[in-house]
C-alpha positions in Angstrom: 157.8 200.7 58.1 157.8 198.8 61.2 155.2 200.7 62.6 152.9 200.6 59.3 153.2 196.9 59.5 152.5 196.5 62.9 149.7 198.7 62.4 148.5 196.5 59.9 149.4 193.3 62.0 146.9 194.7 64.9 144.3 195.8 62.5 143.9 192.4 60.5 144.2 191.2 64.8 140.8 193.4 65.6 139.5 192.1 61.9 140.1 188.4 62.7 138.6 188.8 66.4 135.3 191.2 64.9 135.0 187.9 63.1 135.0 185.4 65.8 132.8 187.9 68.4 130.4 187.6 65.3 130.6 184.5 64.8 129.8 183.7 68.7 127.3 186.0 68.7 125.3 184.8 65.3 125.7 180.8 67.2 124.6 182.4 71.1 121.7 183.7 69.0 121.1 180.6 66.8 121.1 178.8 70.3 118.6 180.9 71.9 116.2 180.6 69.4 116.2 177.0 68.6 116.0 177.0 72.7 112.8 179.6 72.3 110.8 177.6 69.5 111.3 173.9 71.7 109.8 175.8 74.8 106.9 176.7 72.7 106.6 173.9 71.3 106.9 172.2 74.6 104.6 174.7 75.8 101.7 174.0 73.3 102.1 170.4 73.2 101.6 169.6 77.1 98.5 171.9 76.9 97.0 169.4 73.6 98.1 166.7 76.0 95.8 167.7 79.0 92.9 168.8 76.4 93.4 165.4 74.8 92.4 164.1 78.1 89.4 166.4 79.0 88.3 165.1 75.3 88.7 161.6 75.8 84.8 160.8 75.5 85.5 161.1 71.7 88.0 158.0 72.0 90.2 157.7 69.4 88.7 160.6 67.4 89.9 163.2 69.3 93.8 162.4 69.0 95.6 164.6 66.6 98.3 162.5 65.0 100.6 165.7 65.0 100.8 164.9 69.0 103.8 161.9 68.0 105.5 164.3 65.7 106.1 167.0 68.6 108.8 165.7 70.4 111.1 163.8 67.7 111.1 166.4 65.2 111.2 169.1 68.1 114.1 167.4 69.8 116.0 166.8 67.1 116.1 169.9 65.6 117.2 171.3 68.2 120.2 169.4 68.5 121.1 170.4 64.9 120.5 173.7 65.5 122.3 174.0 68.4 125.4 172.2 67.0 125.0 172.9 63.4 123.6 176.4 63.2 124.3 176.8 59.9 122.8 173.6 58.8 118.6 173.8 57.5 117.5 170.7 58.5 118.3 171.7 62.0 115.5 174.8 61.5 113.3 172.9 59.6 112.5 169.6 61.8 112.0 173.1 64.4 109.5 174.6 62.0 107.9 171.2 61.6 107.7 170.6 65.5 106.6 174.0 66.0 103.9 173.3 63.1 103.1 170.5 64.6 102.3 171.9 68.3 100.5 174.2 66.7 97.7 171.6 64.7 97.6 169.4 67.5 96.5 172.3 70.1 94.6 173.8 67.7 92.2 171.1 67.2 92.2 169.6 70.7 90.7 173.2 71.7 87.9 173.2 68.7 87.2 169.8 70.0 86.7 170.9 73.1 84.5 174.0 72.1 82.4 172.0 69.7 82.1 168.9 71.0 82.7 168.2 74.6 81.6 171.2 76.0 80.0 173.6 73.3 79.6 176.7 73.7 82.6 177.0 76.4 84.8 178.0 74.0 84.3 181.7 72.1 87.4 181.0 69.9 86.6 177.7 69.1 85.2 178.5 65.1 89.4 180.3 64.9 90.8 177.2 67.0 89.3 174.7 63.7 90.5 177.2 61.0 93.9 176.9 62.5 94.0 173.3 62.8 92.9 173.1 59.2 94.8 175.0 57.1 98.3 173.9 59.5 97.2 170.5 59.3 98.9 169.6 56.0 101.6 171.6 56.2 104.1 169.0 56.9 104.0 166.2 54.2 105.5 168.8 51.7 108.3 169.5 54.5 108.9 166.2 54.6 109.4 166.4 50.5 111.8 169.2 51.3 114.4 166.8 54.1 114.5 164.3 51.1 115.9 167.2 48.3 118.0 168.8 51.4 119.3 165.9 53.6 122.1 165.0 54.4 124.2 168.4 54.2 121.3 170.8 54.1 121.9 172.2 50.5 120.3 170.7 46.6 121.7 168.4 45.0 122.9 170.8 42.3 122.3 174.4 41.2 119.4 173.2 39.0 117.3 172.0 41.5 116.9 175.5 42.8 113.5 175.9 41.3 112.3 172.8 42.9 111.8 174.4 46.2 110.4 177.4 45.0 108.1 175.3 43.0 107.4 173.6 46.4 107.0 177.1 47.9 104.3 178.4 45.3 102.6 175.6 45.6 102.3 175.0 49.1 101.4 178.8 49.6 98.3 178.7 47.2 97.1 175.6 48.9 97.6 176.7 52.3 96.0 180.4 50.9 93.0 179.0 49.6 92.2 176.8 52.5 92.1 179.7 54.9 90.1 181.4 52.7 87.6 179.5 51.0 83.4 179.9 51.7 83.3 175.8 52.0 82.3 174.7 56.0 85.5 173.0 57.8 85.5 169.2 58.0 87.6 167.9 60.7 85.9 164.4 61.1 84.9 164.7 64.4 82.6 168.1 63.4 82.1 170.3 61.0 81.9 173.9 60.9 81.7 177.4 58.9 85.5 179.2 57.8 85.3 182.1 60.7 87.7 183.6 57.7 86.1 182.3 54.5 85.7 185.0 51.8 82.0 184.6 50.4 83.3 187.3 47.1 84.9 183.5 45.8 81.8 182.4 45.6 80.5 185.3 42.7 79.7 183.3 39.7 82.3 185.5 37.9 84.9 183.4 39.4 83.2 180.0 39.6 83.4 180.4 36.2 87.1 179.4 36.5 85.8 176.5 38.4 88.4 174.5 40.2 91.8 175.3 37.4 93.8 177.5 40.2 93.2 174.8 43.0 94.0 172.2 40.6 97.0 173.7 39.6 98.0 174.1 42.7 98.0 170.9 44.0 99.5 169.4 40.6 102.5 172.1 41.2 102.8 169.8 44.7 103.0 167.0 43.3 105.3 167.4 40.9 107.6 169.1 43.0 107.6 166.4 45.8 108.7 163.6 42.9 111.1 165.9 42.2 112.0 165.8 45.7 111.1 162.1 46.5 114.3 161.4 43.3 116.9 164.0 44.5 118.3 160.9 46.9 118.5 158.6 43.9 120.5 161.8 41.9 122.8 162.2 45.1 123.9 158.2 45.7 125.4 158.2 42.0 128.0 160.7 43.0 128.0 160.5 47.0 131.2 159.6 48.4 131.2 156.9 50.7 129.9 158.8 53.8 127.6 160.1 51.8 125.6 156.6 51.3 126.2 155.8 54.6 123.8 159.0 55.7 122.0 158.0 52.8 121.3 154.3 54.2 120.1 155.9 57.8 116.7 157.7 55.7 116.6 154.9 53.7 116.2 152.5 56.0 114.0 154.3 58.0 111.3 155.6 56.0 111.2 152.0 53.8 110.0 150.3 56.7 107.8 153.3 57.8 106.1 152.9 54.2 106.1 149.3 54.2 104.7 149.0 58.1 102.0 151.4 56.9 100.9 150.0 53.0 100.4 146.4 55.2 98.5 147.7 57.7 96.5 149.9 55.5 95.9 146.9 53.8 95.4 144.5 56.4 93.1 146.6 58.5 90.6 146.4 56.1 89.9 142.8 55.7 86.8 141.5 57.6 89.0 139.7 60.2 89.4 140.8 63.3 92.7 139.5 64.4 94.0 140.4 60.8 92.5 144.4 61.0 94.1 144.2 65.1 97.5 143.2 63.3 97.2 146.1 60.5 96.1 148.8 63.0 99.6 147.8 65.2 101.7 148.0 61.7 100.0 151.5 61.1 101.0 152.7 64.4 104.2 151.5 63.5 104.5 153.1 60.4 103.3 156.6 62.3 105.8 156.6 65.0 108.5 155.9 62.7 107.7 158.5 60.6 107.1 161.1 63.5 110.0 159.2 65.7 112.3 157.2 63.5 112.8 159.6 60.2 113.9 162.5 62.5 116.2 160.5 64.7 118.2 158.6 61.7 118.3 161.9 60.0 119.9 163.2 63.6 122.3 160.5 63.8 123.1 160.8 60.1 124.2 164.3 60.4 125.8 164.0 63.4 127.8 161.1 62.1 127.2 159.3 65.4 127.9 156.0 64.8 126.9 156.2 61.1 128.1 152.7 60.0 125.6 150.7 62.4 123.3 150.9 59.9 124.8 148.5 57.7 124.6 145.9 61.0 121.1 147.5 61.6 120.0 146.8 58.1 121.3 142.9 58.1 119.8 142.2 61.2 116.1 143.6 60.2 116.5 141.3 56.8 117.1 138.6 58.6 114.8 138.3 61.6 112.1 140.0 59.6 112.4 137.4 56.8 112.5 134.8 59.9 109.6 136.0 61.1 107.2 135.8 58.1 108.6 132.5 57.1 108.1 130.5 60.8 104.5 132.9 61.1 103.5 131.0 57.4 104.9 127.7 58.6 103.6 127.9 61.8 100.2 128.9 60.4 100.6 125.8 57.7 101.3 123.1 59.9 98.7 124.4 62.4 96.3 124.1 59.7 97.5 120.8 58.0 97.4 119.2 61.5 94.1 120.7 62.4 92.7 118.5 59.1 94.8 115.6 60.0 93.5 115.0 63.6 90.5 117.1 63.3 89.1 120.1 65.1 89.0 118.0 68.6 92.2 118.3 68.8 93.4 122.0 68.0 95.9 121.8 71.2 98.1 119.0 70.0 98.2 120.4 66.3 99.4 123.9 68.2 101.8 121.8 69.8 103.0 120.2 67.2 103.5 123.3 65.0 105.0 125.1 68.2 107.8 122.3 68.5 108.0 122.4 64.2 109.1 125.9 64.4 111.2 125.8 67.0 113.3 122.6 65.2 113.8 125.2 62.1 114.3 128.0 63.8 118.2 127.7 64.4 118.7 125.9 60.8 116.0 128.5 58.8 118.4 131.5 60.3 121.6 130.4 59.2 120.5 129.6 56.1 118.2 133.5 55.6 121.4 134.9 56.7 123.7 133.2 54.4 121.5 133.9 51.8 121.3 138.3 53.2 125.0 138.3 53.5 125.6 136.7 49.8 122.8 139.0 48.4 123.4 142.5 50.4 126.8 141.9 52.1 128.6 140.7 49.6 132.0 141.3 51.5 131.5 139.2 54.7 130.1 136.2 52.7 133.2 136.5 50.4 135.7 137.1 53.6 133.3 133.7 55.2 134.2 131.5 52.0 137.6 131.9 51.8 138.1 130.6 56.0 136.2 128.2 55.2 138.7 127.1 52.3 141.8 127.8 53.8 140.4 125.7 56.9 139.8 122.5 54.8 143.3 123.1 52.9 144.9 123.6 56.4 144.7 119.8 57.5 146.4 118.8 54.2 149.0 121.2 54.2 152.6 120.4 55.8 155.1 122.5 54.0 155.7 125.3 56.3 156.9 128.3 53.6 153.6 127.4 51.8 151.4 127.7 54.7 152.4 131.2 55.9 152.4 132.4 52.4 149.2 131.7 52.6 148.0 132.5 55.8 149.2 135.8 54.6 146.9 135.8 51.3 143.9 135.3 53.4 144.4 137.4 55.7 145.0 140.6 53.3 142.2 139.2 51.3 139.6 139.3 54.1 141.0 141.3 57.0 142.6 143.8 54.1 145.4 145.2 56.6 148.2 147.6 55.6 150.7 145.0 56.7 151.0 141.9 58.0 153.6 139.2 59.4 154.0 135.8 60.7 156.2 135.4 63.6 157.3 131.9 64.3 158.5 130.2 67.5 161.6 128.0 67.4 161.0 124.9 69.4 164.8 124.1 69.9 164.9 127.8 71.6 163.3 127.9 75.2 160.8 131.0 75.4 162.1 133.5 77.3 160.4 134.4 80.8 160.3 137.3 82.9 161.4 136.5 86.5 158.8 136.2 89.3 159.2 138.0 92.5 160.8 135.9 94.5 163.8 135.0 92.1 164.4 139.3 92.1 
């Protein structure tokens, strides 16, 4: 009987040990795969950067936006895949980094073979073909990120159809991009599609018109909109930690979108200074998407300094509004003083506007901080109001018991400790003093 029990224990122990070993092997295999994908992305990024230098005569036209995406998505994807091998977003980021590296490398190769040194690269048409159909792949991947963030799973079983819908649409659009008989246009150059199927120009197929491609694009659009709605669905039933994670992504994505929209509008204006500022905002938006989003997602998933996002949002709102208010005020003061003193005294108007803005900085910051706290950080605002009211009553209160009760009430309301007590020293009894070294 004991022997059988011992045998059962031994078999059970072996099964447990086998599971542990299998888990370790799978984790090591996942880590090796993650490192291999990151190394491949890095190598392609370096080669693309070298080709970008060789294509410098093309200026900004030779700069592929995917070059910015490789470091952020590849590095954060590596960290997530190694530390959380079962989390889908880490592998999604690694795939996005690899796709971006392949697209950037293929584009730079094609630019070298068609424009910088025509005829020097026999594979240039195939590089253009590869860059053409890999370029848009990361856009639906960003939509999929919104669907899976922050736990790597869909919000509920009903949402499982969305990634399938997105995958079918992406496959259809990609397949058409690979096989379509029309020329490949990459803005810097245009070339024939080496993989184009001439049969797609058949009148029998053309009778369907653009219905298949329109259907695929509409399916892709519907899937992307559904993915964009997923974070709002999650937030309604999210726990406090998940709400903080969603804040990280919402902050970076919202800031990048606002900077991109503003920069796009400003870049279309005729004023040269405004156009430069618009271009800088577009660059900020690009960096925010390529670097800010993966970093924010990585911090949220790893829960590193998770609750710092509240302070970051608060400071961003305060100083963003302060910059806008002071900038508009500065421009208005310069314009008014310039009209009053004349264009000959423009330096005087600038100096007066600078002094006015410097004088308004402190009061404006305090008022904007109070307004932001009152709207977005109500707990801090209520605590400050409670402390201010207590300090006003403190000057008129002389009853010790009443003062003690009010003090404990204020501490409980503002700090919410598990327990609080007040120690009062009796002046009649001298405080105890530790003996000095000489007295010992």
